[in-house]
C-alpha positions, 0 to 999 in steps of 0.5 A, spaced: 500 500 500 502 506 498 500 513 501 500 520 498 503 526 502 503 533 500 510 536 498 514 539 504 515 545 500 510 549 496 511 556 493 505 562 491 505 569 488 498 571 490 497 565 496 491 562 492 495 558 487 500 553 490 505 550 486 508 544 490 516 542 489 518 535 488 521 532 494 525 527 490 532 527 493 531 533 497 535 534 503 532 536 510 529 543 510 533 548 515 530 553 519 535 558 521 534 565 524 537 571 521 538 576 527 538 584 525 542 587 531 546 593 533 552 591 538 557 595 540 562 596 546 561 602 551 567 606 554 567 601 560 568 595 556 560 593 557 557 590 551 550 593 548 546 589 544 540 592 540 536 586 537 531 590 532 528 583 529 529 576 528 527 573 521 526 566 519 530 563 513 528 557 510 534 553 506 534 546 502 537 543 496 536 537 491 541 533 489 540 529 482 533 531 481 529 531 474 529 538 471 522 536 468 516 535 472 513 530 468 519 525 470 519 526 478 516 520 482 511 525 486 508 529 479 510 535 483 514 541 480 521 539 478 528 543 477 527 547 471 520 549 473 523 552 480 529 555 476 524 559 471 520 561 478 526 564 481 528 568 474 521 571 474 520 572 481 527 574 484 525 581 486 518 580 488 516 577 495 513 571 494 509 566 499 512 559 501 509 554 505 512 548 509 508 542 510 510 538 516 507 531 518 504 532 525 501 527 530 494 528 533 496 527 541 490 530 544 488 523 547 494 522 550 496 525 557 504 525 558 507 531 562 514 531 557 510 531 550 514 524 549 509 519 546 511 513 550 511 506 546 506 503 550 501 508 548 503 508 541 498 503 538 492 508 541 493 513 536 488 512 531 490 505 531 497 505 529 501 499 531 508 501 530 513 499 535 517 505 535 515 512 538 516 515 531 510 516 526 512 517 519 510 522 515 506 517 510 502 515 516 501 521 520 494 522 521 494 530 519 499 535 517 501 542 519 502 548 514 506 554 516 506 560 511 512 565 510 512 571 506 519 574 503 524 573 498 528 568 495 535 570 497 539 565 494 538 560 488 544 555 485 542 551 479 547 546 477 546 541 471 550 535 473 548 530 467 545 532 461 540 527 457 536 527 451 529 530 454 531 532 461 537 533 465 539 531 472 540 538 476 543 540 483 539 546 486 540 550 492 534 554 495 534 559 500 528 564 502 528 569 507 522 572 511 520 579 510 
């Protein structure tokens, strides 16, 4: 039996039409923060730090992904589409949505947020022997929507072929 899940990364210009980017050979999503601040030392040697704002950055990469969307295993947008989207929208703000698997734990009472192995079978009938539920079988998912700019994009063709290429892509997005 196969399960279909949403792509981990979707892009939109107007927040009404979402384009799902392929998960084929995608590396993990990285969520570091960019802190806009001013730091300076005073005459007596103490440090003064003024934090203006903290912005979310999202970065990921794909290795040897199909350039054509018709070749991806999940049917989502491929490397060539992502490059075209970047070229057309590099200087305008866009919406980025991440889809993360989550587990409905409202019926489980734990003090530390940890789901013990003994109660794992009570979560919607899942009988995994581990405390981890994969995103393929998770009962629901959460979406986080960010608004900002594509701040980094690299596109490298690693293998040429007739009708398609295999490409390496690095993608970085910074919240406004």
